[in-house]
C-alpha positions in Angstrom: 10.1 -41.8 -34.1 12.2 -42.9 -31.2 10.6 -41.9 -27.8 14.0 -41.6 -26.3 15.7 -38.8 -28.7 13.0 -36.6 -30.8 15.3 -34.9 -32.5 16.1 -38.3 -34.5 16.0 -37.8 -38.1 14.2 -34.2 -38.5 15.8 -32.5 -40.7 15.5 -28.3 -40.2 12.5 -27.5 -42.7 11.9 -24.3 -44.3 8.8 -22.3 -42.3 6.1 -22.2 -44.9 4.5 -18.7 -45.7 1.4 -19.2 -43.5 3.4 -18.6 -40.4 4.6 -15.3 -41.4 3.2 -12.3 -39.3 3.3 -8.7 -39.0 5.8 -6.5 -37.4 4.0 -4.9 -34.1 2.6 -1.3 -34.2 0.7 0.9 -33.0 -0.8 3.0 -30.7 -2.3 0.6 -29.0 0.5 -1.5 -29.3 2.4 1.0 -27.8 0.5 1.9 -24.7 0.8 -1.9 -23.4 4.3 -2.0 -23.7 4.8 1.0 -21.9 2.5 -0.5 -19.2 4.1 -3.5 -19.0 7.5 -2.0 -18.7 6.2 1.0 -16.0 4.8 -1.6 -13.9 7.8 -3.8 -14.2 5.4 -6.9 -15.0 6.0 -10.1 -17.2 3.6 -11.5 -20.1 4.1 -14.9 -21.6 3.7 -12.3 -25.0 6.9 -11.3 -24.4 8.8 -14.9 -22.1 7.1 -17.1 -24.9 7.9 -15.6 -27.8 4.1 -15.3 -29.1 3.5 -14.9 -32.6 0.6 -13.3 -32.0 2.0 -10.4 -30.0 1.5 -7.6 -32.1 -1.8 -8.7 -32.9 -3.3 -9.3 -29.2 -1.2 -5.9 -27.7 -2.5 -3.5 -30.6 -5.9 -4.6 -29.5 -5.2 -3.7 -25.9 -4.4 -7.1 -24.3 -1.8 -9.0 -22.9 -1.1 -12.2 -21.2 0.3 -11.4 -17.8 3.0 -13.9 -16.3 2.8 -13.5 -12.4 5.2 -15.5 -9.6 8.9 -14.0 -11.6 10.4 -14.8 -14.7 12.0 -17.7 -14.4 10.6 -21.3 -14.1 11.6 -24.4 -12.0 11.1 -26.1 -15.1 12.8 -27.2 -18.0 10.4 -27.8 -21.0 11.9 -28.8 -24.2 9.2 -26.2 -26.0 9.3 -23.4 -23.8 11.1 -20.2 -24.1 10.8 -18.7 -20.7 14.1 -19.2 -18.6 14.5 -22.1 -16.5 16.7 -21.9 -13.5 16.5 -20.7 -9.5 13.2 -18.0 -9.3 14.1 -15.1 -7.6 12.0 -14.7 -3.5 8.0 -14.4 -3.9 7.0 -10.5 -5.2 4.1 -10.1 -3.1 3.3 -6.3 -4.4 3.2 -8.0 -8.2 -0.7 -9.1 -7.6 -1.6 -5.4 -7.0 0.5 -4.4 -9.7 -1.5 -6.8 -12.6 -4.4 -5.3 -11.2 -3.8 -1.8 -11.3 -2.4 -2.8 -15.1 -6.0 -4.3 -15.9 -7.4 -1.2 -14.4 -4.7 1.7 -16.8 -5.6 -0.8 -20.2 -9.3 -1.1 -19.8 -8.8 -5.2 -20.2 -12.5 -6.7 -20.2 -11.3 -9.8 -20.2 -8.0 -10.5 -18.1 -5.7 -13.7 -18.9 -3.3 -14.9 -16.2 -0.3 -17.3 -16.2 2.2 -18.3 -14.6 5.7 -19.7 -14.4 6.3 -23.1 -12.5 7.6 -22.7 -8.7 8.0 -25.9 -7.7 9.9 -24.2 -5.4 7.4 -23.1 -3.0 5.7 -25.4 -0.7 2.3 -24.0 -2.1 3.6 -24.4 -5.7 2.7 -20.2 -5.6 -1.3 -20.4 -4.7 -1.3 -18.0 -2.3 -0.1 -15.7 -4.9 -2.4 -16.6 -7.3 -5.7 -16.0 -4.8 -3.8 -12.6 -4.3 -3.4 -11.9 -7.8 -7.4 -12.9 -8.7 -8.7 -10.9 -5.6 -6.6 -7.9 -6.3 -7.4 -7.7 -9.9 -11.4 -8.2 -8.7 -11.5 -5.6 -6.3 -9.8 -3.1 -8.6 -11.9 -4.1 -11.9 -15.0 -5.4 -10.8 -16.9 -6.1 -14.3 -13.6 -8.1 -15.7 -13.8 -11.6 -16.2 -10.8 -13.1 -15.9 -9.0 -16.9 -17.3 -6.0 -18.5 -15.1 -3.6 -20.5 -17.0 -2.2 -22.7 -14.2 0.5 -25.2 -14.2 -0.2 -28.7 -12.3 0.9 -27.9 -9.1 3.2 -31.1 -8.8 -0.1 -32.7 -8.0 -0.7 -30.9 -5.2 -4.0 -31.0 -5.7 -4.8 -28.9 -2.3 -3.3 -25.6 -3.9 -4.9 -26.2 -7.6 -7.9 -26.0 -5.3 -7.3 -22.4 -4.0 -7.3 -21.1 -7.6 -10.6 -22.6 -8.1 -11.8 -21.3 -4.9 -11.5 -18.3 -6.3 -14.0 -18.8 -9.2 -11.9 -17.3 -12.2 -14.5 -17.9 -15.2 -11.8 -19.8 -16.8 -9.7 -22.2 -15.5 -7.0 -23.4 -18.4 -4.1 -26.4 -18.0 -2.3 -27.0 -21.1 -1.5 -30.9 -21.7 0.4 -29.6 -24.6 1.3 -32.2 -26.5 0.4 -36.2 -26.9 1.3 -39.1 -24.0 4.2 -40.5 -26.3 6.2 -37.4 -26.2 5.4 -35.9 -23.1 8.1 -37.0 -21.5 10.6 -35.2 -23.7 8.4 -32.2 -24.6 7.7 -31.1 -20.9 10.2 -33.0 -18.8 9.2 -33.2 -15.4 5.3 -33.3 -15.9 3.0 -36.4 -16.5 0.5 -36.5 -19.0 -2.1 -38.6 -16.7 -1.5 -36.2 -14.1 -2.6 -33.2 -16.3 -5.9 -35.0 -17.0 -6.3 -35.2 -13.2 -5.5 -31.9 -12.9 -8.6 -30.9 -15.5 -10.7 -33.3 -14.1 -10.7 -31.5 -10.7 -11.2 -28.3 -12.2 -14.2 -29.6 -14.9 -15.6 -31.6 -11.1 -15.6 -27.9 -9.6 -18.0 -26.3 -12.2 -15.5 -24.2 -13.9 -15.1 -23.6 -17.8 -12.3 -26.3 -18.1 -9.9 -25.7 -21.2 -6.6 -26.7 -22.1 -4.4 -26.7 -25.9 -2.2 -28.9 -27.7 0.7 -28.0 -30.0 1.1 -29.8 -33.4 4.0 -30.3 -35.6 6.6 -32.4 -32.9 6.1 -35.7 -34.5 3.1 -37.0 -33.2 0.7 -39.1 -35.3 -3.0 -38.1 -36.2 -4.4 -41.1 -33.9 -2.2 -39.5 -30.9 -4.0 -36.3 -31.8 -7.2 -37.3 -32.1 -6.4 -39.7 -28.6 -5.5 -36.5 -27.3 -8.6 -34.6 -27.8 -10.4 -37.5 -26.8 -8.6 -37.9 -23.6 -9.2 -34.6 -22.5 -13.2 -34.3 -23.5 -13.6 -37.1 -21.4 -11.8 -35.3 -18.6 -14.1 -32.4 -18.8 -12.4 -29.7 -20.8 -15.1 -27.6 -22.6 -12.5 -25.0 -24.8 -9.7 -26.4 -26.7 -6.6 -24.4 -28.6 -4.6 -26.5 -31.3 -1.7 -25.0 -32.8 1.7 -25.4 -34.7 4.8 -25.6 -32.8 7.4 -23.3 -33.5 11.0 -23.5 -32.6 11.6 -20.4 -30.2 15.9 -20.8 -30.2 18.7 -23.6 -31.8 18.7 -25.2 -27.9 14.9 -25.9 -28.0 13.3 -29.1 -29.7 13.1 -29.1 -33.3 9.8 -29.0 -35.5 9.2 -31.9 -37.6 6.5 -30.6 -39.2 4.5 -27.6 -40.2 0.7 -28.7 -40.5 -1.1 -27.2 -43.3 -4.0 -25.3 -42.3 -6.5 -27.3 -44.1 -5.8 -29.8 -41.0 -6.5 -27.1 -38.4 -9.6 -26.8 -39.9 -10.1 -30.3 -40.0 -9.2 -31.1 -36.3 -12.0 -28.2 -35.5 -14.7 -29.5 -36.9 -13.7 -32.9 -35.2 -13.3 -31.4 -32.0 -16.6 -29.5 -32.0 -18.3 -32.8 -33.3 -17.1 -34.1 -30.1 -18.8 -31.6 -27.9 -16.3 -29.4 -27.2 -18.3 -25.4 -26.7 -15.0 -23.6 -28.1 -12.8 -24.9 -30.6 -9.8 -22.4 -31.7 -7.9 -24.1 -34.7 -5.2 -23.3 -36.5 -0.6 -22.8 -36.9 -0.8 -19.8 -35.5 -3.1 -19.6 -32.4 -1.9 -20.2 -28.7 -3.7 -20.4 -25.3 -5.2 -16.9 -24.8 -5.5 -16.2 -28.3 -9.4 -14.8 -29.0 -9.6 -16.0 -25.2 -12.4 -13.4 -24.4 -14.5 -15.4 -26.6 -14.6 -18.4 -24.4 -16.4 -16.8 -21.3 -19.3 -16.7 -22.8 -21.4 -19.6 -23.5 -21.9 -21.1 -26.9 
């Protein structure tokens, strides 16, 4: 497949039955939606069109997205809006913390848009959010899903210094496809971020998507690269095209292949591996805190 045009020779393929999800419903789902709306919060569940939103919200959990809902990057796979972000809202951290309290969340997952427009990449707001959640919810554990801070590692260190139980950074795809899939990101920069996180002693997590045209050897190489960078928790899921403007799906991977990759990754020393068509970064995240 051409590296310069990932869409080349890819025909639109029909979504298989194993990718069907239930419509969201139930009291917990309604409670989470009301809390998110009332506190004017952003969630990656909504902004990222996550197929598991019904399941997770129905269980009373959500992945909060801080630093607004407009990203400075334009990744080819992501449905989060791209553009010039609004000014930083320094009241956002306390709203997130209060929502965690209201929802009685035992394990909180927080992610963010990329804020390359900010000198610190949003690190101050990250630190404020972690502290606010801890202050109001001292028994709640936390996962922070961070960007690469454009390689400014002193800003990543500000998140590490707050000692969330899990720190994630997704490499998303294989080396060959990174330039098209992630545009402004760099494969080796992501590996360096993960090495720094791992060296700090934090539970380190990353994820990749399948179905963008990668080969089996490339997937295995990426798994090895992540493990060598110190990643302990790995998620592997199916890429789903959010709109016709985004990269097309090259292939729908069968669940059996995801099961095989899970066993392969576990054999390489990963502590936890979530692998399946509908798996996303925060899927079953509460399990990743405890020691296997």
